[in-house]
C-alpha positions in Angstrom: 167.1 -186.5 -49.9 171.1 -186.8 -51.1 171.7 -183.6 -49.1 170.3 -185.2 -45.8 172.1 -188.4 -46.3 175.5 -186.6 -46.8 174.8 -184.1 -44.0 173.9 -187.4 -41.7 177.3 -189.2 -43.2 179.3 -186.0 -42.7 178.1 -185.8 -38.7 179.1 -189.3 -38.2 182.4 -188.8 -39.6 183.1 -185.7 -37.4 181.9 -187.3 -34.5 183.9 -190.5 -34.6 187.0 -189.4 -33.3 185.3 -188.0 -30.1 183.6 -191.4 -29.8 186.6 -193.2 -30.2 188.0 -191.3 -27.5 184.9 -192.3 -25.0 185.0 -196.0 -26.2 188.9 -196.4 -25.4 188.5 -195.1 -21.9 184.9 -195.7 -20.8 185.3 -199.1 -19.5 188.1 -198.6 -17.3 186.9 -199.5 -13.8 189.2 -197.2 -11.7 188.0 -193.9 -11.8 191.6 -192.3 -11.4 192.8 -194.4 -14.5 190.1 -193.8 -16.5 190.3 -189.9 -16.0 193.7 -190.1 -16.8 193.0 -191.9 -20.0 190.6 -189.1 -20.8 193.2 -186.4 -20.0 195.5 -188.1 -22.3 193.3 -188.7 -25.2 192.3 -185.0 -24.7 195.9 -183.7 -24.7 196.3 -185.9 -28.2 193.5 -184.3 -29.9 194.4 -180.8 -28.8 198.0 -181.7 -30.1 196.3 -182.7 -33.6 194.3 -179.7 -33.9 196.8 -177.1 -32.9 198.8 -176.2 -36.2 202.4 -176.7 -36.1 204.3 -173.4 -36.6 206.2 -173.2 -39.9 209.6 -171.7 -41.1 207.6 -169.1 -42.8 205.8 -168.0 -39.6 208.9 -167.5 -37.9 210.5 -165.7 -40.7 207.2 -163.7 -40.9 207.4 -162.7 -37.4 211.1 -161.7 -37.5 210.2 -159.4 -40.7 207.2 -157.7 -38.8 209.5 -156.8 -35.9 212.1 -155.4 -38.0 209.5 -153.5 -40.0 208.2 -152.1 -36.5 211.8 -151.2 -35.4 212.2 -149.2 -38.7 208.9 -147.2 -38.3 209.8 -146.5 -34.5 213.1 -145.4 -35.9 211.8 -143.2 -38.6 209.5 -141.5 -36.2 212.0 -140.5 -34.1 213.9 -139.0 -37.1 210.7 -137.3 -38.4 210.2 -135.8 -35.3 213.7 -134.4 -34.8 213.0 -132.7 -38.0 210.1 -131.1 -37.4 211.6 -129.6 -34.1 214.4 -128.2 -36.3 212.7 -127.1 -39.3 209.0 -125.8 -38.2 208.7 -123.0 -40.9 210.6 -124.4 -43.9 
């Protein structure tokens, strides 16, 4: 019984933001204004859901790129060494 109550409460809390959007724009009479309202609110929700990039993410990206560059350079060196000394 407690599980059912907690699930229904969670469902209500999860759908509350979506219902708030619908309630705000639903009663606008002009179709163009109503659609613009829905569009603005969809953009706001998308912005809230999108995680903000952190400094560590950009740092990790630069580190990853430098590692890839080093691997490419290493492959070139290994290729040249193999061509010089095949039977060593």
